[in-house]
Phi, psi and omega in degrees: 000330177300315179299323175299307174308315178299325177296317180296314181300312182296323182295324183269000181292153183300334183298324184264011181294324181293313178297323177301315178300317177301316179296327176293316181299314181296320180292322177298311177301316181298319182295316177297327180278004174093004180270097185275155176309324182298318178294321178295315181294329176291330183280338177282123179296137180281145179307326181294337180289338181270324182281334183276087174112000000 
C-alpha cells in the first residue's frame, strides 16, 4: 500500500503536471472523436482470454 501511495503522490507532483495535461488533452480529443473509454476497454483483451485455452 505504501508503494501505491508513493505512486499517487508522484503522479500529482508538479513534475508530472505537463504529462497530466497531455493526457487530459488526449482524452478530450478521443472523446470528441467518438472514442469513449468504454470502447477502449472493450478493445483491450482481458487476461482471462489469454489463460483460457
